[in-house]
N, C-alpha and C positions, 0 to 999 in steps of 0.2 A: 587451490592449495598447492603450493609449490614442493615438488619431491626430488630431493638431490636422490640419484641412482644408487650412488654410491655408499649411501647412509641406509636407503631401502635394503638394498643387499647383506645388511649386517644381520637382518631377522629373516630372510626368505630368498631361496633362490629363483634368480630370475632368467625367463627364457634368453636366449642367444640373441635372437631378434628383437629390437625395439619395437617395431611394429606389431609384433603378436602381444607385447604385454601393453602397448597403448591401445590395441584394438579390443583387447578384451577387456580392459579399464573401460573403455568406452562402452562397449556393449553391455556393462555390467551397470552402467549409469553415473561413470566418472569421467565425462567427455574430455579428451585432449583437448585443452585451448592452444599450447604453444610447447615449444623443446626450445632448449638454448642451452651452450656450453658455458660454464662457469668456472677458470681456473682448472681446466681439464675435466671436470665432472659434468655430466649429463643431468639438464635437469628439466624434469616434465610438469608442466602446469595445467590441476586437472580442474575442470569445471562440477565442483562436488553439487548436482543438480537435486539430487535426494536431500540436500542439508542435513546428512546425517552427523549427530556430534561426535560419534566414534572415529569418522573418517574424517576429522580434522587433526590427524596424527601420522606419524609415521607407521607406528604399530597398526594403526585402524586400516591403512592401505596394505600393510604387509599381510594382516588377515585377509583380505579381500584377492590377493594376490596368491595366496595362499589354497584358498576354495576354488579359484578359476582354474589353477593349474595344479590342484593335488599335489603340492610340494609341503612338507612341514614347516612351520613357523619356529622361530628361535627366538623366544622371548628374553628380554634383558635380566640380569640379576638383581637382587633387590636387598637391601640390608633389613634382618627381622631379627635382632639381637636386643631390641630396645623393650623394655616393660611398659604395658600402657597405663596412665594415670589420668584423675580428672583435672588436675592443676600441677604445672611445673613448679620447681625449687626456685627458678631464676625468675619467673613472671606468673602474675594469676590473669586469665582471661575471664570476662563476664560476657555473657552474650544476653542481649535485651530485646532481641529481635524473633519473630518467627521465622523470617526470611532466610536464616542460616539454617542450611540442612547439615551441614556436618563441618567440623573446624579440627585441624591437626596442629601443633604446636611441637617443635624442640628446638632444644638449644644447640650449638657448635661452638665451642670454645677454641680460643688460641689459632684465630683463621690465619692462613696465609694467603694474602691478596698479590696474585701474582698475573703476569699476563697469560691469558688463554694458551694452552697447547694448539698445535695444528688440528689434532681429532677433535679437538671442541670448537675451534674457531672457524675453520674451513665448512663443515656442513652448516652451520648457522649462517655464514656469508654467502652460501648458495643458496640456503633458503630465503636471505632476505634482510638477517636480522645483523646489525655490525656489532662488533667485538666492543666489550667495557673492561670486565676483568673476569678471572676464573669463577667467581662466585656467583655475579651479575650471568654471566653466559652459561654456568651450569642450570639456572631457574629456568633459562629459555630453552637451553637443551632439553631438558626434561619435559616442559611443556611441549615442544614440537613432537616429540619421541613417542609421550605417552596422550597425550591430549590434555593434562592438567595442569593449569596456570599454577606457579609456586611464587611466593613474595620473599624476600630476605630483607629484614629489617638490622640496623647497628644495634645490637642488644644494649650498650652503653648509654647511647642516646635518649631510647623510649621509654626509660623508667620500668617499674617492676610491678604496674597495674595497670593492664589492659581492659577494654571493651569493644564490643562490636554494636553498634545502635544506630538508630535513624538520625540523622544529622538534624540539626537545630536550625531553625529558618536565620538566614543570614551568616550561617558560618562559613569561614572562606579556605581554601586551601593550596598551598601554591605546588604544582608538580614539578617531577624530577626534570621536566622538559621546560619549565620557567614559565608555565601558564596557570593564571590564577582562574580559579574557579569557585565561581558565588553557589553555595550548597543552597538545595531545596530540600524542605521538612520530608520528602520521601525518599531523599538517597541513604543509602547504607553504607555507613563507614567505621574504619576502624579507629580508635581514639586511646590516648592515654589522659592522666588528668587535666592534662592542659592544653593539648594539640590534637588535631587532625592527620592521622598517620596515614591512612590511604583511603581511596573511596573503593570499596569493595566489589572486587572482581573487574577493577579496569585499570586503576593507576596508582602508583604510590607518591608521598609527599618529598618534597625535596631535601629537606634539611634532617630526616631521619632513616636515608637511604643508604647503602653500601658505598664508602670509598675506600681510597687507598691507605687510609689510616683505621681502616675497622680492624677491630681484634676479636670482637665476638658476635656471633651472628643467632638472631632468631628467625629460625624457617617456619611459614604458614604456608598450609594448603588449606581451601575450604572450598565448600560447595553451597549454593546459594539459590533463591527462588530465582529462576531466569527471567520470568516478567520484570519482578524489580530491577534486575540489572539491565535490563535492555532497556526500559523507559529511562534509567538513569544515563546510560551513555547517548541516546539519542538527544536526552534534553539537553545535555552540556557538549554533545559532539565530540563524545571521548573514545571514538574507536580503535582499539587496541589489539595486540594479536591475544591477550588475555580474556578483553571483551568479548572478542569475537566468539570463543570458547564457552564464556560462561553465561552467555545469552541462549545458546543450546541447552536441551536436556542432557546434562552431564550426568553421567553414573558417579553416585557420593564413593563406591568402593574405590574411584581414581584418587582420590585424596591420599590414600593410604598408599597407593603403588606410586603416585610422585614423590611424595616423601621418603620411602623407603629407597626408591631408586637413586635420589638425590645423595641421600646420606651413605649408598653405595659407593657412588663415585667418591666423595670427598673422603672416605675411609679408604677405597684401593689408591687414590693419588696422594693421601697424607696432606691435605689442605685444613685440616682441623683436626680437633679432639672430639669425639661426638661424647655425648652423655648417656646417661643408662635409661633416660625416660623419653616418652611421649605422650603429651597431652593429647585427648581425643574426644572431643565433643559430637555426640552420634544419637540425638534422642530418639528418634525413630528409623532404625535401621531398614533399609530396604530388604525386602524378601524375596526370594526367588519367585519367579510366576510361570506357570503352565499355559498352555495355548494347545486347542485340541484342532488338528488337520484332518477333513474328509478326502478321501481320496477321489471320491464321486463329486466332491465340490471344486477340487482342484481341476478336474475335467470339466464342471461345467463354467466355471469362472474363468480358468486359463483357457482352455479350449485344446489341451493336450492331456495326454497320461504317460508320463515319463516311466510309470511302474515303481511300487514301493520300494524297491532296491535302490534305486537312484534316488527318489525323495530323500530317501534316510543317509545316503552318501553325501547329498550337498547339505542338507544340515547338520550334517555331523562335521563338515568342512568348515561350515561356518561356526562352528561351537557350541550349536543348540544339542541338548543332551534329551535321548530317546527316555522318557518316564516309563511308557505303556505303548504296546502296540497290537493292533488287531487288523482283521483282514480288510475293515473298512476305515482304516486310518490310524493316525499317531496320536499321542501326546508328549509333547515337547516341552523343555523346560527351557529358556532363554538364557542367554548371556547377559551377566547384568550391564555391560555396556552397550546393547542393544536396546536403549529407552524407546526407540521408535517402532519397536516389533510388540504390538500389544492385541491384534485381531487375527484371525484365521485369514483373513487376507493380505495382511503384513505377510505371515510365513508363506502363502502362495506366491505373493511377488519375489521372494526371496528363492524358491524353487526355480520358477520363471526367468529371473535375470541370470541366474547362474548357468542354467540349463541353456537358454539363449533365447531371447525374444523368436529370433529367426527360424527357430526350431515348431513355432504355433503355425499347423497348418491352415492354410485358406479353405474354407468351407463355403458352399452355396446355403443359403438360408432353408431351414427345414420347415418352417413356419409360413403361415401366410405374411406378405409385408405389410405392416400395418400401416396406417392411413395417415397421411402428413397432416398433423393437426396445429395449425400456424396460430399462435395468440392474435386476438384482433388489433392488440397495439402494436404488433410488429408490422401488419400493412399501414396501420395509419401513420406510422413514423417515416416508414417508406413514402408514402403520400405527402405527407408535411414537407420533407425531403425535397423532392423533386419539385413541389409547388415554391419553394423558397427559392431554389435554383433557377427557377424558370422565371422568377422577376429579378433576378439580376443580383441575388445574396450568395455570398461565398460561406461555405460551410466550416465552422471551427469545433474542434473537441479541445477543452480544457480541463484541467484536474478538478477535481472536487473539493479540493482544499482551498482555503482562500489565504493567500498571502498577506501580509500585513501591512504591506503599502495600501491595500486595497479592503481594509475591515470596515470603513465607513460606508461603503455600498454594501456592505454584507446586513442589508434589515430585509427581514419577512416584508413582502409587499402586500398583503391582505393585512388587514386590521384584525390582528388576531393576537392573542397571548402564548407565543412561543418563545422558546429559547434556542440559542445555538447549542450544537453538539459539538462539545470539544475533544481534541484527538487525543487519545493517551499515547499512542505510539506515533508522535507527528514524525514526517519523512525529513523535516529539517525546521530550526528554531522558529523561523516565521510563519510556518503552517500550523495555526493553534486550531482552528475551526473548519467545520464543513460549510459549505455554501448554502443560505438560505435562500439566494435567489442565483441565477444564472448571471445577472450585473455586473459583479465585481471583475470576473475574466474576460467577459465581452467589453468592459471599459476599456482594461488592460490592452486587448488587441487593439481597440480603437485608437487609445493614446500612442501606441507604439506607431501607426498610420500618420498621426498628427507630426509625432515628434520626426518623423522621418521626410517631412514636409508633403506628404501626400495628398491628392486633392478630395479623395472620396474614400469612404469606407463603409461597406454594407456586409454585416456579419449577420449569422444565426445559428445557434446552437441547441441542438437536443439532448436533456441530458435530465438527471435527476436533482432536486433539492431536498435536505435533510433538514428534520426540526425536532424537537422534542414538546410536547403539551403534556399528556398524562402518560405515553407510552413514545418510544421513538417512531417517527412515521417519515415516509419519502413520497414524494409527487414528482411526477414526471412534467416536464415543461419544455416549451419552446422558446428560446429569447431571440428576440429582433433588434439589432442596433445599427444606425444612420446616421452618418457625419457627411457634412459637405463644406468644403472649403469656403465657397459662398455661399453663406448660412440660406437653406430653403425655408419656406413655411412649412410648417406642421401639416398644411394639407398633402404635400407631396407623401411624406411619410406616412400619411393615414392612407393614402392611395394605395401605397405598395403594401400595406399591412392587408387593406380591402382585398387586394388583388391576389395575394398569397392564400389568404383563407377562402375565395372563391374558386383557384385552381386547385384547393383542399377537399372542393365541392363541400366548404362551410357557407351556407346564405344565411341572410337576411341578419347580419351580425352589427349591432348599432353602439357609437361611443357615446357614452356620457359621463360629466364631472364628476369626480370623487376624490376626495382626499385620499391617500394612503399612509402607508406606514414609513416608507423611506423619505427622511428628511432632505436626502442629496438630489431627491426628482422634484421637478416644479411643474405646475401647468399637466397635475396629473388627472388620470381618466380611468374609467373602466370599459370593458367590452362586453357586451350583454348578446345572449343569445336566447331568443325566449322567455326572457326576464331572468336567467340564469346568469350569474357574472362567470365568464370563462378568461378573463385574464384582465392584467393593470398595465398601466404605461405612464410615462411622463418624460420630461427632458432633461437634461444636466447641461448648461451652458447651449452650446449647439450640437449636442449630441441627443437623439431621440431614441427611447428605448419601449420596448413593448415585450409583456411576457405572458405566453398561453398556457392555461392548463390542459393539457392533453389528456391526463385522466377523465375530467369533467365531458371532453368531446368523443371519447369512444363511443361510436354506433350513433353519431348525428349528424354524421355528413349525407348529403343528400345522394341518392343514386343515380348516377348518370342517363337521362333518357334522350334518346335520340328524337328531334321533332323536325317535320319539313320546314322550309323556308317560307316565311309568308308569302303568301299570293298578292297581297295586297300593300301597296308602299306605306312607309310612315309618314308623317308631316313632321317636321323638326321646327323648334323657334327655342329663341333664347330669351330668357326673362332675368333682368337684373334687379336683386332687392337689397332695401337696406335693413340691416337685421341688427336688434340691439346688441348690446354686449354681453347680457345675460343668457343669450339663447346660442346654442350650438348647433353649426352646420350640419349636423349629424340629423338632429330633430327635425330640421327644414326637409332634408332628404326623405327622411321617412316619410312626413306629410306628404310630399309630391309623390312617392311612390303609389301611396295608396288612393290617388286621384284616378276617376274612370278614365279609360282611354289613354293614360300614360303608363308606358312599358318599362322606359329606362330613364336616366337622370343623369346628369354627369355635371360637376363644378369644374367651369371652364376659367374662369377669372376673377381676379380678388383686386381689390382695392381700397385700402382703409376698410371702412365698414360696408362698403359695396361688394355684392357676389351676383356673379353670372352663372346661371344654370342653364344647362342646354337640355330641354326635354322630345322625348320621341312619344308621339300620339299615334296609338296604330289599332287596330282591330283584326283580326285574323278572319273575320267574315265577309268583309267589306271595307270599301274604301270611304276612309270618314270625310264629312262634307266641313267646309268651312264654319257652318252653324255648331255643329256638334263639338268640334272642336273649341270653338268660341265658348261654348256652355261649358266645356271641362275647365278651360283657361278662367273662365269667372269663378267657377267653383272652388277652384283651387287657391285664387286670390283672395278671396274672401276668408276660407279657412285661414289662410295664413296671417291675415290682419286681425283676425278676431284672436287666434291663439297663441300668437308670437309676436303683436304690434309690429310687424315688419311691412316696409311699403315698398313700392313699385316705382323704380325710377322713370 
């Protein structure tokens, strides 16, 4: 929020030193981002970390300065000589949506369109808004001053019958900036009998806006459901000064303040003839709300006891009214523009930030330090992270959103009837759903390496996937992806996954063929641990991928047990087998490991359908004889021949 200091000084006395002002605002939660000089005026840019609706205005910051420096605030003059009616004589307005919380209209006749005077133009330029003409500039001036966005229509162009309704599918609107917006059936719009006049809370239509030939003006101010406005502006990428404010929880009372402030300035500078009425649609007026504050709870939660008098002074300085007072606490009435204050904890925060967070004393814990209870999944993820890095994979952390370019990869790997979760407030137009698998973003990372003519890519990511069955669900996964320019066989990737699992103390995992739900993957398989499916994988071209369910593996890791090095040496031999196409290498390896005296096996070479395995025969209590090894080998080959129809070369 940019604050020209000459504009701010109209409403509150400022300290002589700029640093005193910016330091106080920063300590109160409005951090100074930068300062600059614009046409001789100092402009400070504040980062509004509290995201408070009332602070998106010069008056809102003036109230903060008033409270911080205990100096009175000077409120701007308003024009309140109009009578209130349901409909104007000049135009009727019909509301067809519950998203409209309040709407006010008034007409201004015989308007003089002139170049804005310096008092109007310069503050807006310092704020960052270009000058158009006096009427358009005045709507912007009042918006920045009070926080209430206003809109002015050319009364002679819009007709006499207006409505606010939900847009119809495929309706279009040309904005005054020249952009055509294809409206959605969830957008709230102002319309007449034939045209869309504006997108509520965001931007106006080009052909009905104020021009140099405008003679009569219809001024509107409104308050809308902020969620609907936020969805609309993000759906169409229509971020404007008005929409920034409308997506906050604005006080409906600001509508009246903004309208009457605009009329006061028009009347003062004789820019038009004011009519006698203002139409006000306000079906559910917001009633004042009160909150109880306990002094003991303030001390317990905030760690400081400023005392009742100081608490009252701070709250009164922020325009809270004391409704009731006891020795134990207060009951206060909140100002209507403080829509962010609804709880006792909110009141305590107000006291602490104005009093100064630096005044909270540092104290030693008076209770026994609680034991550190780390959830099992935290250690598990660290274990897998270390294991993945040790086998040469690089960690990546990607968004939970899936960009439109990679939607085709976003298929749940398990054969389950699940639906993707659509994002209501999507961060950008092409991010529509949450990921069902870690595959899309890992493919994107790998594709980037391929496009940059890399030779190899190996990534892993530990994160959540999201889906909907009966309820919304999420699962923790580790995704592993590998690509090499000179295409390597699957066995290398399989060995990499097995090594990762072993280093994570997950043993006896087998691979089995299985069709899975993602058509973008071929040669698909599952991973089994004690007959439980723990993951799935496959390949896309020369890219290999595997995804393992970490939730299933919680508590399944083997404890590390130190063993003495065997006293007796192993006997090592290689055997080459011809394996039928329908038999997996994993099944052969599992059978070999179950053979007597075989303590380890490794696939060391492949050629067509020939597979060479290295076997280690060993007994911890003695040195094996050639006869014992021969009997073990004979038993192994007999089993493989009978079970898998494999042949020894």
